[in-house]
Steps between C-alpha positions, in 0.01 A plus 500: 500500500612585851812713527742570785821693526690215663415131503672298771506121462549334837360595839787404730734734685649644179162556335349659812797733541494594130128582517546720807789687342325556166170608657684748720613667178149532357488200265197283430613150605360147475651196673417154363560182698392136475421485872189641673696748712817704491812367668640237267727234649521697825158367599630144532806592706421441866863525616656823633773679311314766301589850605504534880461127574155491345346205319434528128130564560578772754741664257237492223244653736742781583550576130125504442423739786569793269394340172329771290125463457523641149718209382283238328560142610391227257508169696464137387623601156781375278673718242506280192714719276656843464509653153752745359205728433479541881190288548476226762257214446355362821313183586125537457539686170594830663752736342695790649691770314788661685775757458756324719523143626665392825576129518502379863429131443765370740673168436425133441641202684697243305268193492587133530439455127791732421745283696664174387306281744411156372191297584129555479315801642314359799289717725707680763740717296465878535706813480579650839286804420203285408519321833540830684177622343322171571602504865451867584197585289316169482608310810637200309780314682747291296531135603840403627777415473574813295807552279581853388734538201686828551617672816451862397273730698167357383622144558613589853180690575288202401725258689453713811122516462457129429743384770309712753208261441718202599514378140840347403686724253822453304664775295703392196742758362703460182767741622748404769355738759153609609370817338259765623530784748631433851163576658338227291778249569412509868235236436781245464580540868142559618370173353641155407510583129724282286744673263676316216739716298681426176213295358175541311184299435539288186191278512159485663322172566139412557200433283198701606669653805862594562682241712871584482761693307850399395795733549797540267712312753273195467317532834121467497306719741145409600270794434135570436557863404779649287529879490706657224682815612740516204486873434301780340474652155367848418156475338508700175295281267254780423762732353685242290531641150426860598864606503576797723231761431537829686158455660592176678635491856600194705521483877532247780591139448401497133786744448751311713474281809513707819615347828281734707147634450615854582696501175193383308291780652759768430538391138121504455485857630774605257320333208175682583684830519687438172181403314319807632787726397502339158133584455556856621790542262756501777722239337 
């Protein structure tokens, strides 16, 4: 069985930073990720706002400039389970033994199925992150009109990107005011984006394809694409039932949701340092 000092699950900003920090302290490190390359969700973020006005891809590239060659990267691989005996079972029948585990799995979007939206599930309903990946990595453009449920940062970012293509966009926000950072709210003045506050989507209509959605106020909006930007949840499924073993460290958005990527990176560096010190007997 293969053995490493520190196993890092997740190859985004937190995982990259953790690997760099742990390797700098002499640990044997492996990073496992489902994607073919390191970078995580950063790779689908084409908008500026990461570090010194960089895009997500540019920020990921800057992190990887000094990525240690001795750190093993295991791409296109899913961690199926983590045992209390400190063994991780990977897709493809592979197993890894470790001394410390750093969980850097990020967060999950709340899907449409978790919301009280009536109707069928016609084609055209996505989470905002799914559509961001489809547009920026695969060149798929959503048919309009587009309704986005949620006016937080990801909802505003997608409204900005879609409206820039001259596709009609309406934001629906359950709260009484628009959310998100001021820099992302600028899209509301840059483009003719509709904003309806104090309501939510209660029903979707259409058989094979989405045709319209009904709001809680009774109004029906025509739409061919509905993007759900209802929030994020830390992804900790793998460690459910493990308790709080001393060899487990969490960092990034799986620990708590960070508003800025710099916080994710810093927390990853601290987790790598703490795991390395644990192995060396420093804690």
